[in-house]
NUFI-643565 format. One record per atom (N, C-alpha, C, CB): residue number from 0; residue in three letters; chain; atom name; x, y, z. Coordinates in nm, 4 decimals. Glycine has a CB too. Layout:
N
<num->NUM, residu->ALA, chaine->A, atome->CA, u->X, v->Y, w->Z>
...
END
This chain:
64
<num->0, residu->UNK, chaine->A, atome->N, u->-1.8668, v->-0.7675, w->1.2237>
<num->0, residu->UNK, chaine->A, atome->CA, u->-1.8645, v->-0.6842, w->1.1096>
<num->0, residu->UNK, chaine->A, atome->C, u->-1.9208, v->-0.7684, w->1.0385>
<num->0, residu->UNK, chaine->A, atome->CB, u->-1.7422, v->-0.6296, w->1.0571>
<num->1, residu->UNK, chaine->A, atome->N, u->-1.9960, v->-0.6927, w->0.9565>
<num->1, residu->UNK, chaine->A, atome->CA, u->-2.1093, v->-0.6895, w->0.8322>
<num->1, residu->UNK, chaine->A, atome->C, u->-2.0307, v->-0.6774, w->0.6957>
<num->1, residu->UNK, chaine->A, atome->CB, u->-2.2225, v->-0.5470, w->0.8448>
<num->2, residu->UNK, chaine->A, atome->N, u->-1.9884, v->-0.8271, w->0.6494>
<num->2, residu->UNK, chaine->A, atome->CA, u->-1.9093, v->-0.8082, w->0.4993>
<num->2, residu->UNK, chaine->A, atome->C, u->-1.9491, v->-0.8657, w->0.4132>
<num->2, residu->UNK, chaine->A, atome->CB, u->-1.7829, v->-0.8409, w->0.4827>
<num->3, residu->UNK, chaine->A, atome->N, u->-2.0176, v->-0.7867, w->0.2628>
<num->3, residu->UNK, chaine->A, atome->CA, u->-2.1266, v->-0.7996, w->0.2033>
<num->3, residu->UNK, chaine->A, atome->C, u->-2.2295, v->-0.8630, w->0.2823>
<num->3, residu->UNK, chaine->A, atome->CB, u->-2.1049, v->-0.8585, w->0.0944>
<num->4, residu->UNK, chaine->A, atome->N, u->-2.2768, v->-0.8361, w->0.4099>
<num->4, residu->UNK, chaine->A, atome->CA, u->-2.4035, v->-0.8734, w->0.4349>
<num->4, residu->UNK, chaine->A, atome->C, u->-2.3786, v->-0.9813, w->0.5546>
<num->4, residu->UNK, chaine->A, atome->CB, u->-2.4786, v->-0.9283, w->0.2994>
<num->5, residu->UNK, chaine->A, atome->N, u->-2.2380, v->-1.0720, w->0.4927>
<num->5, residu->UNK, chaine->A, atome->CA, u->-2.2103, v->-1.1420, w->0.6278>
<num->5, residu->UNK, chaine->A, atome->C, u->-2.1785, v->-1.1477, w->0.7616>
<num->5, residu->UNK, chaine->A, atome->CB, u->-2.1617, v->-1.1821, w->0.6200>
<num->6, residu->UNK, chaine->A, atome->N, u->-2.2108, v->-1.1648, w->0.8710>
<num->6, residu->UNK, chaine->A, atome->CA, u->-2.1489, v->-1.1926, w->0.9787>
<num->6, residu->UNK, chaine->A, atome->C, u->-1.9671, v->-1.2484, w->1.0126>
<num->6, residu->UNK, chaine->A, atome->CB, u->-2.2416, v->-1.2802, w->1.0123>
<num->7, residu->UNK, chaine->A, atome->N, u->-1.8984, v->-1.1263, w->1.0015>
<num->7, residu->UNK, chaine->A, atome->CA, u->-1.7518, v->-1.2069, w->1.0198>
<num->7, residu->UNK, chaine->A, atome->C, u->-1.6846, v->-1.1540, w->1.2031>
<num->7, residu->UNK, chaine->A, atome->CB, u->-1.6131, v->-1.1317, w->0.8543>
<num->8, residu->UNK, chaine->A, atome->N, u->-1.6832, v->-1.2123, w->1.2653>
<num->8, residu->UNK, chaine->A, atome->CA, u->-1.6217, v->-1.1871, w->1.3933>
<num->8, residu->UNK, chaine->A, atome->C, u->-1.4676, v->-1.1745, w->1.4031>
<num->8, residu->UNK, chaine->A, atome->CB, u->-1.6621, v->-1.2910, w->1.4789>
<num->9, residu->UNK, chaine->A, atome->N, u->-1.3777, v->-1.0577, w->1.4120>
<num->9, residu->UNK, chaine->A, atome->CA, u->-1.2938, v->-1.0779, w->1.4776>
<num->9, residu->UNK, chaine->A, atome->C, u->-1.2303, v->-1.0943, w->1.6159>
<num->9, residu->UNK, chaine->A, atome->CB, u->-1.2704, v->-1.0372, w->1.4407>
<num->10, residu->UNK, chaine->A, atome->N, u->-1.1353, v->-1.1091, w->1.6473>
<num->10, residu->UNK, chaine->A, atome->CA, u->-1.0403, v->-1.0441, w->1.7400>
<num->10, residu->UNK, chaine->A, atome->C, u->-1.0280, v->-0.9271, w->1.8059>
<num->10, residu->UNK, chaine->A, atome->CB, u->-0.9547, v->-1.0405, w->1.6969>
<num->11, residu->UNK, chaine->A, atome->N, u->-0.9416, v->-0.8613, w->1.7381>
<num->11, residu->UNK, chaine->A, atome->CA, u->-0.8876, v->-0.7094, w->1.7636>
<num->11, residu->UNK, chaine->A, atome->C, u->-0.9401, v->-0.6673, w->1.6216>
<num->11, residu->UNK, chaine->A, atome->CB, u->-0.6966, v->-0.6828, w->1.7952>
<num->12, residu->UNK, chaine->A, atome->N, u->-0.9083, v->-0.4977, w->1.6765>
<num->12, residu->UNK, chaine->A, atome->CA, u->-0.9217, v->-0.4296, w->1.4901>
<num->12, residu->UNK, chaine->A, atome->C, u->-0.7505, v->-0.4204, w->1.4446>
<num->12, residu->UNK, chaine->A, atome->CB, u->-1.0139, v->-0.2063, w->1.4774>
<num->13, residu->UNK, chaine->A, atome->N, u->-0.8448, v->-0.4663, w->1.3094>
<num->13, residu->UNK, chaine->A, atome->CA, u->-0.7615, v->-0.4890, w->1.2394>
<num->13, residu->UNK, chaine->A, atome->C, u->-0.7605, v->-0.4102, w->1.0706>
<num->13, residu->UNK, chaine->A, atome->CB, u->-0.7692, v->-0.6260, w->1.2525>
<num->14, residu->UNK, chaine->A, atome->N, u->-0.6211, v->-0.3978, w->0.9876>
<num->14, residu->UNK, chaine->A, atome->CA, u->-0.6796, v->-0.2502, w->0.8698>
<num->14, residu->UNK, chaine->A, atome->C, u->-0.6982, v->-0.3515, w->0.7927>
<num->14, residu->UNK, chaine->A, atome->CB, u->-0.5669, v->-0.0980, w->0.7940>
<num->15, residu->UNK, chaine->A, atome->N, u->-0.7674, v->-0.2462, w->0.6823>
<num->15, residu->UNK, chaine->A, atome->CA, u->-0.8514, v->-0.3316, w->0.5952>
<num->15, residu->UNK, chaine->A, atome->C, u->-0.7735, v->-0.4118, w->0.5026>
<num->15, residu->UNK, chaine->A, atome->CB, u->-0.9465, v->-0.2519, w->0.5177>
<num->16, residu->UNK, chaine->A, atome->N, u->-0.5886, v->-0.3860, w->0.5011>
<num->16, residu->UNK, chaine->A, atome->CA, u->-0.5148, v->-0.4352, w->0.3994>
<num->16, residu->UNK, chaine->A, atome->C, u->-0.5353, v->-0.6072, w->0.4625>
<num->16, residu->UNK, chaine->A, atome->CB, u->-0.3419, v->-0.3551, w->0.3874>
<num->17, residu->UNK, chaine->A, atome->N, u->-0.5135, v->-0.6039, w->0.6299>
<num->17, residu->UNK, chaine->A, atome->CA, u->-0.5276, v->-0.7570, w->0.6481>
<num->17, residu->UNK, chaine->A, atome->C, u->-0.6410, v->-0.8234, w->0.6521>
<num->17, residu->UNK, chaine->A, atome->CB, u->-0.4777, v->-0.7964, w->0.7518>
<num->18, residu->UNK, chaine->A, atome->N, u->-0.7523, v->-0.7407, w->0.6346>
<num->18, residu->UNK, chaine->A, atome->CA, u->-0.8985, v->-0.7748, w->0.6231>
<num->18, residu->UNK, chaine->A, atome->C, u->-0.9123, v->-0.8960, w->0.4477>
<num->18, residu->UNK, chaine->A, atome->CB, u->-1.0007, v->-0.5803, w->0.6109>
<num->19, residu->UNK, chaine->A, atome->N, u->-0.8615, v->-0.7696, w->0.4234>
<num->19, residu->UNK, chaine->A, atome->CA, u->-0.8664, v->-0.8622, w->0.2478>
<num->19, residu->UNK, chaine->A, atome->C, u->-0.7739, v->-0.9347, w->0.2564>
<num->19, residu->UNK, chaine->A, atome->CB, u->-0.8404, v->-0.7812, w->0.0915>
<num->20, residu->UNK, chaine->A, atome->N, u->-0.6456, v->-0.9316, w->0.3175>
<num->20, residu->UNK, chaine->A, atome->CA, u->-0.5771, v->-1.0744, w->0.3255>
<num->20, residu->UNK, chaine->A, atome->C, u->-0.6456, v->-1.2265, w->0.3746>
<num->20, residu->UNK, chaine->A, atome->CB, u->-0.4674, v->-1.0504, w->0.4213>
<num->21, residu->UNK, chaine->A, atome->N, u->-0.7252, v->-1.1818, w->0.4715>
<num->21, residu->UNK, chaine->A, atome->CA, u->-0.7817, v->-1.2940, w->0.5552>
<num->21, residu->UNK, chaine->A, atome->C, u->-0.8770, v->-1.3841, w->0.4681>
<num->21, residu->UNK, chaine->A, atome->CB, u->-0.8630, v->-1.2339, w->0.6825>
<num->22, residu->UNK, chaine->A, atome->N, u->-0.9757, v->-1.2653, w->0.3727>
<num->22, residu->UNK, chaine->A, atome->CA, u->-1.0048, v->-1.3606, w->0.2921>
<num->22, residu->UNK, chaine->A, atome->C, u->-0.9938, v->-1.3891, w->0.1222>
<num->22, residu->UNK, chaine->A, atome->CB, u->-1.1082, v->-1.3654, w->0.3271>
<num->23, residu->UNK, chaine->A, atome->N, u->-0.8482, v->-1.3983, w->0.1452>
<num->23, residu->UNK, chaine->A, atome->CA, u->-0.7783, v->-1.4049, w->0.0052>
<num->23, residu->UNK, chaine->A, atome->C, u->-0.7757, v->-1.3581, w->-0.1211>
<num->23, residu->UNK, chaine->A, atome->CB, u->-0.7830, v->-1.4832, w->-0.0252>
<num->24, residu->UNK, chaine->A, atome->N, u->-0.8133, v->-1.1561, w->-0.0979>
<num->24, residu->UNK, chaine->A, atome->CA, u->-0.8460, v->-1.0857, w->-0.1952>
<num->24, residu->UNK, chaine->A, atome->C, u->-0.7082, v->-0.9959, w->-0.2095>
<num->24, residu->UNK, chaine->A, atome->CB, u->-0.9842, v->-1.0134, w->-0.1691>
<num->25, residu->UNK, chaine->A, atome->N, u->-0.7354, v->-0.9621, w->-0.2861>
<num->25, residu->UNK, chaine->A, atome->CA, u->-0.5998, v->-0.8666, w->-0.3889>
<num->25, residu->UNK, chaine->A, atome->C, u->-0.6833, v->-0.7183, w->-0.4097>
<num->25, residu->UNK, chaine->A, atome->CB, u->-0.5548, v->-0.9591, w->-0.5997>
<num->26, residu->UNK, chaine->A, atome->N, u->-0.5544, v->-0.6758, w->-0.2705>
<num->26, residu->UNK, chaine->A, atome->CA, u->-0.5979, v->-0.4683, w->-0.2708>
<num->26, residu->UNK, chaine->A, atome->C, u->-0.6401, v->-0.4307, w->-0.4508>
<num->26, residu->UNK, chaine->A, atome->CB, u->-0.3824, v->-0.3253, w->-0.2151>
<num->27, residu->UNK, chaine->A, atome->N, u->-0.5127, v->-0.4521, w->-0.5020>
<num->27, residu->UNK, chaine->A, atome->CA, u->-0.5350, v->-0.3937, w->-0.6708>
<num->27, residu->UNK, chaine->A, atome->C, u->-0.7249, v->-0.4315, w->-0.7197>
<num->27, residu->UNK, chaine->A, atome->CB, u->-0.3911, v->-0.5205, w->-0.8097>
<num->28, residu->UNK, chaine->A, atome->N, u->-0.7675, v->-0.5305, w->-0.6362>
<num->28, residu->UNK, chaine->A, atome->CA, u->-0.8762, v->-0.5257, w->-0.7281>
<num->28, residu->UNK, chaine->A, atome->C, u->-1.0414, v->-0.5424, w->-0.6692>
<num->28, residu->UNK, chaine->A, atome->CB, u->-0.8413, v->-0.6398, w->-0.8275>
<num->29, residu->UNK, chaine->A, atome->N, u->-1.0569, v->-0.4803, w->-0.6212>
<num->29, residu->UNK, chaine->A, atome->CA, u->-1.0751, v->-0.4701, w->-0.4630>
<num->29, residu->UNK, chaine->A, atome->C, u->-1.1420, v->-0.3474, w->-0.4410>
<num->29, residu->UNK, chaine->A, atome->CB, u->-0.9373, v->-0.4714, w->-0.3760>
<num->30, residu->UNK, chaine->A, atome->N, u->-1.2553, v->-0.3381, w->-0.4145>
<num->30, residu->UNK, chaine->A, atome->CA, u->-1.2945, v->-0.1731, w->-0.3878>
<num->30, residu->UNK, chaine->A, atome->C, u->-1.3436, v->-0.1768, w->-0.2556>
<num->30, residu->UNK, chaine->A, atome->CB, u->-1.4179, v->-0.1000, w->-0.4921>
<num->31, residu->UNK, chaine->A, atome->N, u->-1.3534, v->-0.1152, w->-0.1725>
<num->31, residu->UNK, chaine->A, atome->CA, u->-1.3984, v->-0.1295, w->-0.0312>
<num->31, residu->UNK, chaine->A, atome->C, u->-1.4574, v->0.0259, w->0.0079>
<num->31, residu->UNK, chaine->A, atome->CB, u->-1.2606, v->-0.1833, w->0.0736>
<num->32, residu->UNK, chaine->A, atome->N, u->-1.5668, v->-0.0517, w->0.0872>
<num->32, residu->UNK, chaine->A, atome->CA, u->-1.6366, v->0.0592, w->0.1751>
<num->32, residu->UNK, chaine->A, atome->C, u->-1.6924, v->0.0730, w->0.2702>
<num->32, residu->UNK, chaine->A, atome->CB, u->-1.7005, v->0.1046, w->0.1431>
<num->33, residu->UNK, chaine->A, atome->N, u->-1.6765, v->0.1883, w->0.3503>
<num->33, residu->UNK, chaine->A, atome->CA, u->-1.6795, v->0.1075, w->0.5059>
<num->33, residu->UNK, chaine->A, atome->C, u->-1.8263, v->0.1863, w->0.5900>
<num->33, residu->UNK, chaine->A, atome->CB, u->-1.4908, v->0.1506, w->0.6192>
<num->34, residu->UNK, chaine->A, atome->N, u->-1.8627, v->0.1678, w->0.6101>
<num->34, residu->UNK, chaine->A, atome->CA, u->-1.9783, v->0.1793, w->0.6769>
<num->34, residu->UNK, chaine->A, atome->C, u->-2.0314, v->0.3329, w->0.5804>
<num->34, residu->UNK, chaine->A, atome->CB, u->-1.9491, v->0.1883, w->0.8668>
<num->35, residu->UNK, chaine->A, atome->N, u->-2.0708, v->0.2689, w->0.4724>
<num->35, residu->UNK, chaine->A, atome->CA, u->-2.1183, v->0.4128, w->0.3735>
<num->35, residu->UNK, chaine->A, atome->C, u->-1.9977, v->0.4998, w->0.2667>
<num->35, residu->UNK, chaine->A, atome->CB, u->-2.1711, v->0.5465, w->0.5003>
<num->36, residu->UNK, chaine->A, atome->N, u->-1.8875, v->0.4722, w->0.3556>
<num->36, residu->UNK, chaine->A, atome->CA, u->-1.8024, v->0.5669, w->0.2626>
<num->36, residu->UNK, chaine->A, atome->C, u->-1.6770, v->0.4811, w->0.2116>
<num->36, residu->UNK, chaine->A, atome->CB, u->-1.7471, v->0.7098, w->0.3490>
<num->37, residu->UNK, chaine->A, atome->N, u->-1.6740, v->0.4906, w->0.0832>
<num->37, residu->UNK, chaine->A, atome->CA, u->-1.4994, v->0.4476, w->0.0206>
<num->37, residu->UNK, chaine->A, atome->C, u->-1.4224, v->0.4486, w->0.0851>
<num->37, residu->UNK, chaine->A, atome->CB, u->-1.4260, v->0.5163, w->-0.0703>
<num->38, residu->UNK, chaine->A, atome->N, u->-1.3163, v->0.3593, w->0.0807>
<num->38, residu->UNK, chaine->A, atome->CA, u->-1.1758, v->0.4111, w->0.1354>
<num->38, residu->UNK, chaine->A, atome->C, u->-1.0798, v->0.4471, w->-0.0245>
<num->38, residu->UNK, chaine->A, atome->CB, u->-1.0881, v->0.2595, w->0.2523>
<num->39, residu->UNK, chaine->A, atome->N, u->-1.0397, v->0.4495, w->0.0126>
<num->39, residu->UNK, chaine->A, atome->CA, u->-0.9250, v->0.5076, w->-0.0839>
<num->39, residu->UNK, chaine->A, atome->C, u->-0.8148, v->0.3553, w->-0.0559>
<num->39, residu->UNK, chaine->A, atome->CB, u->-0.8433, v->0.7037, w->-0.0146>
<num->40, residu->UNK, chaine->A, atome->N, u->-0.7582, v->0.3158, w->-0.1900>
<num->40, residu->UNK, chaine->A, atome->CA, u->-0.6423, v->0.2068, w->-0.1930>
<num->40, residu->UNK, chaine->A, atome->C, u->-0.5284, v->0.2892, w->-0.0922>
<num->40, residu->UNK, chaine->A, atome->CB, u->-0.5755, v->0.1704, w->-0.3773>
<num->41, residu->UNK, chaine->A, atome->N, u->-0.5322, v->0.4328, w->-0.1526>
<num->41, residu->UNK, chaine->A, atome->CA, u->-0.3661, v->0.4713, w->-0.0275>
<num->41, residu->UNK, chaine->A, atome->C, u->-0.3455, v->0.4094, w->0.1154>
<num->41, residu->UNK, chaine->A, atome->CB, u->-0.3601, v->0.6501, w->0.0308>
<num->42, residu->UNK, chaine->A, atome->N, u->-0.5164, v->0.3997, w->0.1523>
<num->42, residu->UNK, chaine->A, atome->CA, u->-0.5061, v->0.4244, w->0.3227>
<num->42, residu->UNK, chaine->A, atome->C, u->-0.5031, v->0.2463, w->0.3438>
<num->42, residu->UNK, chaine->A, atome->CB, u->-0.6819, v->0.5329, w->0.4192>
<num->43, residu->UNK, chaine->A, atome->N, u->-0.5770, v->0.1640, w->0.2548>
<num->43, residu->UNK, chaine->A, atome->CA, u->-0.5522, v->0.0709, w->0.3035>
<num->43, residu->UNK, chaine->A, atome->C, u->-0.5179, v->-0.0176, w->0.4888>
<num->43, residu->UNK, chaine->A, atome->CB, u->-0.4811, v->0.0829, w->0.2252>
<num->44, residu->UNK, chaine->A, atome->N, u->-0.3339, v->0.0235, w->0.4398>
<num->44, residu->UNK, chaine->A, atome->CA, u->-0.2388, v->0.0004, w->0.5404>
<num->44, residu->UNK, chaine->A, atome->C, u->-0.3393, v->0.1073, w->0.6843>
<num->44, residu->UNK, chaine->A, atome->CB, u->-0.0484, v->0.0681, w->0.4741>
<num->45, residu->UNK, chaine->A, atome->N, u->-0.3659, v->0.1420, w->0.6482>
<num->45, residu->UNK, chaine->A, atome->CA, u->-0.3847, v->0.3243, w->0.7921>
<num->45, residu->UNK, chaine->A, atome->C, u->-0.5418, v->0.2700, w->0.7974>
<num->45, residu->UNK, chaine->A, atome->CB, u->-0.3617, v->0.5883, w->0.6982>
<num->46, residu->UNK, chaine->A, atome->N, u->-0.6628, v->0.2584, w->0.7282>
<num->46, residu->UNK, chaine->A, atome->CA, u->-0.7520, v->0.1835, w->0.8570>
<num->46, residu->UNK, chaine->A, atome->C, u->-0.7588, v->0.0911, w->0.9100>
<num->46, residu->UNK, chaine->A, atome->CB, u->-0.8451, v->0.1684, w->0.8566>
<num->47, residu->UNK, chaine->A, atome->N, u->-0.8276, v->0.1036, w->1.0261>
<num->47, residu->UNK, chaine->A, atome->CA, u->-0.8891, v->0.0002, w->1.0823>
<num->47, residu->UNK, chaine->A, atome->C, u->-1.0349, v->-0.0291, w->1.0737>
<num->47, residu->UNK, chaine->A, atome->CB, u->-0.8600, v->0.0082, w->1.1963>
<num->48, residu->UNK, chaine->A, atome->N, u->-1.1070, v->-0.1817, w->1.0589>
<num->48, residu->UNK, chaine->A, atome->CA, u->-1.1820, v->-0.2418, w->1.1199>
<num->48, residu->UNK, chaine->A, atome->C, u->-1.2614, v->-0.3264, w->1.2087>
<num->48, residu->UNK, chaine->A, atome->CB, u->-1.1806, v->-0.2407, w->1.0974>
<num->49, residu->UNK, chaine->A, atome->N, u->-1.3810, v->-0.2912, w->1.2733>
<num->49, residu->UNK, chaine->A, atome->CA, u->-1.3834, v->-0.3479, w->1.3958>
<num->49, residu->UNK, chaine->A, atome->C, u->-1.5036, v->-0.3945, w->1.3751>
<num->49, residu->UNK, chaine->A, atome->CB, u->-1.3599, v->-0.2687, w->1.5156>
<num->50, residu->UNK, chaine->A, atome->N, u->-1.5181, v->-0.5265, w->1.4785>
<num->50, residu->UNK, chaine->A, atome->CA, u->-1.6370, v->-0.5533, w->1.4574>
<num->50, residu->UNK, chaine->A, atome->C, u->-1.8169, v->-0.4851, w->1.4556>
<num->50, residu->UNK, chaine->A, atome->CB, u->-1.6160, v->-0.6262, w->1.5217>
<num->51, residu->UNK, chaine->A, atome->N, u->-1.8251, v->-0.3916, w->1.5258>
<num->51, residu->UNK, chaine->A, atome->CA, u->-1.9375, v->-0.2551, w->1.4879>
<num->51, residu->UNK, chaine->A, atome->C, u->-1.9285, v->-0.2466, w->1.3264>
<num->51, residu->UNK, chaine->A, atome->CB, u->-1.8795, v->-0.0744, w->1.5665>
<num->52, residu->UNK, chaine->A, atome->N, u->-1.8612, v->-0.2362, w->1.2223>
<num->52, residu->UNK, chaine->A, atome->CA, u->-1.8118, v->-0.1547, w->1.1055>
<num->52, residu->UNK, chaine->A, atome->C, u->-1.8922, v->-0.2768, w->0.9524>
<num->52, residu->UNK, chaine->A, atome->CB, u->-1.5845, v->-0.1413, w->1.1190>
<num->53, residu->UNK, chaine->A, atome->N, u->-2.0060, v->-0.1851, w->0.8864>
<num->53, residu->UNK, chaine->A, atome->CA, u->-2.0287, v->-0.2752, w->0.8038>
<num->53, residu->UNK, chaine->A, atome->C, u->-1.9781, v->-0.2294, w->0.6834>
<num->53, residu->UNK, chaine->A, atome->CB, u->-2.1541, v->-0.3108, w->0.8015>
<num->54, residu->UNK, chaine->A, atome->N, u->-1.9116, v->-0.3617, w->0.6218>
<num->54, residu->UNK, chaine->A, atome->CA, u->-1.8539, v->-0.3222, w->0.4823>
<num->54, residu->UNK, chaine->A, atome->C, u->-1.8984, v->-0.3848, w->0.3719>
<num->54, residu->UNK, chaine->A, atome->CB, u->-1.7208, v->-0.3393, w->0.4735>
<num->55, residu->UNK, chaine->A, atome->N, u->-1.8271, v->-0.3389, w->0.2446>
<num->55, residu->UNK, chaine->A, atome->CA, u->-1.8808, v->-0.3695, w->0.1633>
<num->55, residu->UNK, chaine->A, atome->C, u->-1.7405, v->-0.3818, w->0.1018>
<num->55, residu->UNK, chaine->A, atome->CB, u->-1.9923, v->-0.2946, w->0.1216>
<num->56, residu->UNK, chaine->A, atome->N, u->-1.7646, v->-0.5138, w->-0.0216>
<num->56, residu->UNK, chaine->A, atome->CA, u->-1.6404, v->-0.5513, w->-0.1086>
<num->56, residu->UNK, chaine->A, atome->C, u->-1.6696, v->-0.5331, w->-0.2390>
<num->56, residu->UNK, chaine->A, atome->CB, u->-1.5917, v->-0.6915, w->-0.0944>
<num->57, residu->UNK, chaine->A, atome->N, u->-1.6356, v->-0.4833, w->-0.2983>
<num->57, residu->UNK, chaine->A, atome->CA, u->-1.6725, v->-0.4909, w->-0.4771>
<num->57, residu->UNK, chaine->A, atome->C, u->-1.5680, v->-0.5573, w->-0.5460>
<num->57, residu->UNK, chaine->A, atome->CB, u->-1.6837, v->-0.3355, w->-0.5603>
<num->58, residu->UNK, chaine->A, atome->N, u->-1.5487, v->-0.5688, w->-0.6193>
<num->58, residu->UNK, chaine->A, atome->CA, u->-1.4527, v->-0.6996, w->-0.7070>
<num->58, residu->UNK, chaine->A, atome->C, u->-1.4633, v->-0.6806, w->-0.8146>
<num->58, residu->UNK, chaine->A, atome->CB, u->-1.4842, v->-0.8497, w->-0.7013>
<num->59, residu->UNK, chaine->A, atome->N, u->-1.3478, v->-0.6323, w->-0.8596>
<num->59, residu->UNK, chaine->A, atome->CA, u->-1.3540, v->-0.6189, w->-1.0566>
<num->59, residu->UNK, chaine->A, atome->C, u->-1.2602, v->-0.7557, w->-1.0721>
<num->59, residu->UNK, chaine->A, atome->CB, u->-1.2500, v->-0.4290, w->-1.1577>
<num->60, residu->UNK, chaine->A, atome->N, u->-1.3520, v->-0.8118, w->-1.2555>
<num->60, residu->UNK, chaine->A, atome->CA, u->-1.2813, v->-0.9575, w->-1.2965>
<num->60, residu->UNK, chaine->A, atome->C, u->-1.2538, v->-0.9055, w->-1.4384>
<num->60, residu->UNK, chaine->A, atome->CB, u->-1.3889, v->-1.1202, w->-1.2878>
<num->61, residu->UNK, chaine->A, atome->N, u->-1.1348, v->-0.9155, w->-1.4602>
<num->61, residu->UNK, chaine->A, atome->CA, u->-1.1501, v->-0.8722, w->-1.6314>
<num->61, residu->UNK, chaine->A, atome->C, u->-1.2132, v->-0.9990, w->-1.6775>
<num->61, residu->UNK, chaine->A, atome->CB, u->-0.9866, v->-0.8380, w->-1.7308>
<num->62, residu->UNK, chaine->A, atome->N, u->-1.2322, v->-0.9724, w->-1.8346>
<num->62, residu->UNK, chaine->A, atome->CA, u->-1.2947, v->-1.1127, w->-1.9530>
<num->62, residu->UNK, chaine->A, atome->C, u->-1.2410, v->-1.0735, w->-2.0527>
<num->62, residu->UNK, chaine->A, atome->CB, u->-1.4676, v->-1.1402, w->-1.9961>
<num->63, residu->UNK, chaine->A, atome->N, u->-1.2537, v->-1.1188, w->-2.1283>
<num->63, residu->UNK, chaine->A, atome->CA, u->-1.2533, v->-1.0924, w->-2.2676>
<num->63, residu->UNK, chaine->A, atome->C, u->-1.2295, v->-1.2066, w->-2.3674>
<num->63, residu->UNK, chaine->A, atome->CB, u->-1.1578, v->-0.9966, w->-2.2888>
END
């Protein structure tokens, strides 16, 4: 799969939540786009991703 333009290989389909955990990202601060469609946070545990998918992950960072 492509994640933010970088190739990542996975051995089996995983959920978006599992991918975020694998990448050490918190679901509360990340927006996920799969093949051009934004995934609602409540579906991160339901939607699976595979090696054919293109994902964009956008993290929000607070500051002050």
